[in-house]
N, C-alpha and C positions, 0 to 999 in steps of 0.2 A: 504493500500500500504506500502510495506517495501522497502525503497530505500537504496541501498548500494553504497557509494562512495569509489572508490579504488585509493589510493595515493601511490606514491613512498615512500621509507623510508625518514623520515624527515632529513633535512640537514640545518646547519646554513648558508651555502653558497647559496643554491638554495631554494627559498621559494615563488616565484611568483605564481606558480600554486596553492599552498596551500592557500595563502592569497586571491586569486581570489575566490576559492570555499568556503572558510570560510565566505566571505562576501555574497555570493549567498545563503548559507545555512541559515544565520541569517534572510534573507528576505523571506524565503520559508513560505507558509501558514501552519497553524497548522495541516491541514489534510494531510500533506506529512511528516511523520516521516522519519528519516534517521539514518544510521549508517556509521561511518568512519572506513575503514579498511586500515591500513598503512602497507606496506611491511616491514617484519622483517629484511630484508637485503637490502643493496644498490645493484642496478642492475649492477653487474659486475661478470663475471665468469659463466660458464655453470650451476654448481650445485646450486649456489645462485638463479639464475633465475628460475631453475626448482622448487625450494622451494617456491619462490614468486608465481609462477604459481599455484602450488598445494594449497597454503594458500588461494589464491583468489578463486579458484574453490570451496572450502568448505565453503565459506562465501557469496555465492550468495543470492541476495534478489529477490523481485518481479520485481524490476528494478535494473540493474547494470550500474553504470556510471564510466567508466575508465577516470580519470581526466587528464591524459597525462603521457608522459615519458615511462611508463611500458605497452605500447600498446600490447605487446606479450601475456599478460594474457587473451586476448580475445579467445585464442585457446580452452580453456575448458569451456567457458561461453555458456549459452543458447542464441543463436543468436537473437531470436525475443524479448529478454528482455534486450538487451545490447546496451549502448550508448558509443561511443568513442569520446573524445575531442582531436583534433589535433591542436597544437599551431603553428607549422610550419613544413616544410619538408626539411629544409636546410641541415640536416645531410646526405641526400642522393642525393642532386643535384650535377650534374657535377662531380661525383666520380665513379671510376671503381675499379675492383679488387674483389676477392672472399669475403673479409671481408664486403665490402659494399653491395654485392649481398645478403649476409646473413642478414645484417641489413635491407635492403630494403624489403626482404620477411617477416621477423618475426616482424618488427616494423610497416610495412605499408601494403604490399600486402595482407598478411594473415589476419591481424586484420580488414582491410577494408571489406573483404569477410565474416567475422565472426560476424559482428554486425548489428543491426537493423538500426541504424542511426549514421552518423558521424557529429559531430558539429565542426565547425571551427570558429576562432575568427575574420576572416575578409574575404571579397570577394577576396582579393589577395591570401590568402591561399587556398580558394576553387578553384580558377582558376589554381593554381599551381598543386593541386591534379588532376584535370581534364586533365591537360596537360601532366602529368607524370604517371598516373595510369588509369587503365580501371575500372572506377567507374561510376555508374549511377548518374547523377547530382541530381536527385530527392532524393537520399539517403543522400545528404549533406545539412546541415542546418547551416546558418550563425548566430551565437549568439556571440556578441562581449564580450570582457573583460569588467570589471567594475572597477570603482575607489573605493578604500577601504574607508569605512566610518570612519576609524581611522584617515584619513587625513582631516585637516581643514585649512581654510584660515588663514594666519598669515601675518599681515602687517609688512613691513620692509622698512626702509629708504635705498634707493639704494646708494651704495658706488661708486660714479662716479670716484673717484681718484684711487681706487684699488679694483675693484669688485671681489667677490668670485664666480667663475664659477664652477658649479657642473657638472661633467661628469659621466654618468651612464654606466658602463661596460668597459671592456678592451679586449674582444675577437676581433678577426680579423674584424668581421662585424661591430663592434662598431666604427671603423674608427679613432681610436685615433692617428694613424700614420699620418693622414691628419690634425687632430685637432692641434697637437703640433706645427708644423711649422706655422700654421695659426695664432697662438697666439704670435708668435715671435714679440717682439716690443710693445706688449700691456701690460701695467702695470696691472697685475692681480694676483690673487691666484687661482690656479686650484686644486679643490678637486676631486679626482678620486676614484670611487667605483669599486673595482675589483682588483685582483692580477695583478701587472705589470710584464711584461716579461723583461728580461735583455735588449733587444733591445729598448723597450719603455722607460726604465730608462735612457739609453744612449741618446735617442732622447731628453728627458726632460733636460738633462744636456747640450747637444749640443746647444739647443735653449734657455737655461738659463730661464726655466720656474720654477717659485716658486710653489711648489705643496705639497699637502698632499695626502696620499694614505690610503684607508681603505678597508678591505675585511672581510668576515665571519661576517657580521653585522646582528644583530637582526633587524627585520622590523621597530620597533619603533625607533631604533637608526638612521636608514636610514631616517625616516620621520623628525627627528630633523635636519639632514643635509640639507634637503630641506629648512627648515625654516631659516637656517643660510646662504643659498646661495642668491646671488643677481640675478643670472639667471642660467638657466639649458640648457645644450647642449646635443643633442641626434641626431647626424648627421650620423646615421648608413647607411651602404650600403645594408643591408638586415635585415628584421624583419618579424615576423609573425603578429605582431600587433604594440606594442609600448606603453605599460602601463606607463613608466616613463614620457611620454608626459602628460598624464592625471594627474599623481601624482603631477607634477610640476604645472600644471594649477590649480588644486584643492588647492595647497598650496599658490597660488597667486604669482607665479614667471613667468617672461617672458621666453619664450622658443625659441631656435633655433633648427630646425630639418630639415630633408632631404625633398627635393621636389619630392620624389618618393613615390609610394604606398608601404605599407599601412600608412606610417608615415604622409603624407600630408592629408590623409583622416581622420585619428584619430584626428589630431590637429585642423581640421576645420579652422576657421579664427583666432585661438588663438595662432599662432606661426609665427615666421619669417622663411621662407623656403629658403634653399640654395642647390646648387648642391654639394653633399657630396664628389665629386671627384675634386672640384675646391678650392684650399686653398685661392686664392685671394678673391673669393666670400665669403668664410667663414670669412676671416679677415674683410672684408667690413661689414658683418652682425654684427659682434661683435662691431665694432666701431660705427655702426649705433645705436645699442641698448644702448651702454654705454653713448652716447651723446644726444640721443633723448628721453627726459622724456615723451613727449606726445605719442610717439610710444610705450614705455613700458606700459604706462597706458592703452592704447587701447588694446594691446595684453593681458594684465592681465584681463581686463573686458571681452573680448571675450573668453578667456580661461575659466573663471569661468562659463560663459554661456554654453560653449561647454561641460563641464563635466556633465552637467545636463542630457545629452543624454546617459551617461554611469553610471547611478546610480545603486547601487546594487539591488534596488527594480525593476527597469526596466529590468535588465538582468535576475533576478530571476523569474520574471513573464514569460519570454520567456522559461526558462527551465521548470517551473512548467507546462506550457501548453504541452510541449513535453512529460514530465513524464506521465501526465494524459492520453494523446493520446495513448501512447504505452501501458500503464496499461489497459486501456479500451479495446484496440484491443486484448489483451491477455486474457481478462476475460469476453468477450461478449458471 
């Protein structure tokens, strides 16, 4: 079996897809050799995308796995040998206009029709696809993301006087506009990962939040920031999965996340859940975690137990079974 993984062009800003599949690859059995094909251009502009598509078409294997983002390359692939992983469909939800119709067709409708199997990272994403596209449910297989083996538990004495709160992401769905006022009056340091908008900077100033901001970080630097944090906040309004929840749990940090799917499902019992649209509830959760040592201990213990369900070996076994099933079907 010759397995080919197809990745977008590497970026210092976006690397979650790559880290996921690098972890999966390391856990694959020896009888599944693989090649990685990285797009030579970033996916923007018609001619660059045509080149990406052609590059992919000439590098097909016995099994082709499109890992995400560049879904459109499925156009020239052999359908019965191709797998597409979809992380979420947020880019086309509740949007109109010709640009979004093109996006919807080339990134979702057409690729869905041109692959053997669609893998999704949560039941939530599977249901969103079924609600918004005409796809046979049997074609969709749920295989969750895994937690990177590069992350390890790191003990830290919690700073009750001035905790370091780690916020992952600054896009609209990351809900930082609700987080900032919720922290008003709480003596803390807010460490924010992701480029801040001018509006977000003004909010931080308005509510007098002491903060640090980092972006374009290598993955290992990000892992070090988990270790320095006292707690992690991930109160998104929309996600396809929620890997930062698992990364925080694996690091041994208490987590506050949203009480909606898929975040609450990913977190298991290892996080404090809040309504992401309710600043008062968010404030209360922070105060509760900062003052209640027993609660922090319980969440950390349950978080470490929860991440065992998302090990690279467990996820890799699910992919291995899928690869072998498709390969055998094509060579019987």
